[in-house]
N, C-alpha and C positions, 0 to 999 in steps of 0.2 A: 143410193150410195150412203145417204145419211143414216138409213136404217141399219145398213151393214156396219158402219162405223160405230154406231151406238151399241149395237149388239156385241161387237168385238170388245169395246171398252168395258161394258158391263160384265162380260164373261171373264175378262182378265182380272177385273176387280174382285169378282166373286171367287175366282181361283186363288188369288193371293190371300183373301180372308180365310179360305178353307185351309190352305197350306200353313199359313203362319199361326193360325189359331190364337191370335192375340199375343204371340211372343215376338220379341224383336228378331230381326233377320240374323241368322247365323248359319254355320256350315251344317249340312244335313247329318253327318255323323261326327261324334266327338273325336278329337285327336288323341294319340297315345299319351300325350302330356296331360290332357284333361283326365284320362282314366287312371294312370299310374303315378301322376305327380311329376315334379321336376326331377327328382333323383339327384339332389345336390351332393350326395356322398361320393360321387364318381372319382374326383381327384384323390381322395384320401383312401377309400376302401378298396379300390381296384388298381393299386400300383402294380406295374409289371413285375413278374417274378424275377428272381435272380438269374434264371436261365437266359433271360434276354439282356443281361448286363454285358457290356463290351468286354471281349477277351483279347489278349495280345495275339497277334497273328502267329500261326504255326510256322516253324522253321521249314523252309522249302529245300528239298533235296532233289537233285536231278534224278530222273528214272535210270535204272541200270541199263547199260548198253545192251542192245539186242544183237544176238549172234546171227550172222547170216545163215540161211539154210544150206545144207550140204549141196554140192553141185549135183545136178540131175544128169544121169548118163544119157547120151544121145546115140551111142552105138559103138561099133568096133572099128578100129583103124589098124592097118598093117604097120608093124613097128618101124619099118625102114622109112615110112613116109612122115613120121613124127619123131624126130630125134629130141633128146633132152635139151631143155633150154637153160637149165641151171645145174650146178655140180651135184646136188642131192637128187636130181631127176624127179623133183616134185611138180615140174611143169614141162609140158611138151609143146613144141611149136611145129605147125605144118610147114614142110619144106618139100615141094615137088616141082618137077620141070613142066608139068602140064597145068591146066587151069585150076585143078583142085584135087584133093584127096577124097576118095570115096569113103563114105560111112556106111557100115553094113549093120543089119539087124542081128546077125549072129556071126561068129568067126567064119569067114568064107561064105556067108549067106547072101541073101538078096540085098542090093544097094538101096538105101533109103534117102541119102542126101550126099552132098559134097561140100567140103570146107576149102576156102581159098587159102593161099599162102599167108603165113604169119598169124593165123588164128591160134591163140594160146589154149592149151587143153590141160586138164588134170587127169592123170592116169588113175583109174579106180581098181582095175583088175587086169591080170595078164593070163592069156590062155594060148600057149605055144607062141606063134609069131604075131598074134593079135593082141591089141590092148583096148580094153573098155575105157572110153574117155567121156569126160564132161567138159563143156565149154567154160572158160573162166571169164567170159564177157558175154553180154547179151548178143545173140546172133540176129542178123538182119538179112533178108533176101536181097540179092542183087538183081533179080528179075532176069537173070541169064541162066542158061542151062549148061550143065556139064556136057561137053562134046562126046566124051567117051561112054557115059552111062545114061544120059538123058534125064538127069535129076536136077533140082534147083541147086544153085551154088550159093553158099552162105558166107558172110564176112562178119567181123565184129561190128556191132551197131554203134558203139561209142568211140 
């Protein structure tokens, strides 16, 4: 054990002499400050440009109002099932004695859905006794089916 300890101490002493080479202990590589100097001109020579100077806040203006998209047509309704709801006839309202008015793909064509009483509609086009309509409220399913045609019955969602 003594030989091992003596060998270890002598090897470490020899290693430190070879590495230090007679110089005082210091970092292995010089720092950037040692190479380039202190650079004491920083506060005066590198002042921020005027682009970074504070500017008064810009006046805020609200964005222009967004127009709602035009109503999307859902189908054709027989004109007697949707009388005018206002004097200018710009709005129709479904009024039927049954559970709902059938909505068709074409005038007199296949039935695609049914609208419950009171659903407001916008008339888009007229072809004979049929009116192309668009809903004026978001439609929601009632999860019931029209008895007369076997299609889902829709009501106003809001």
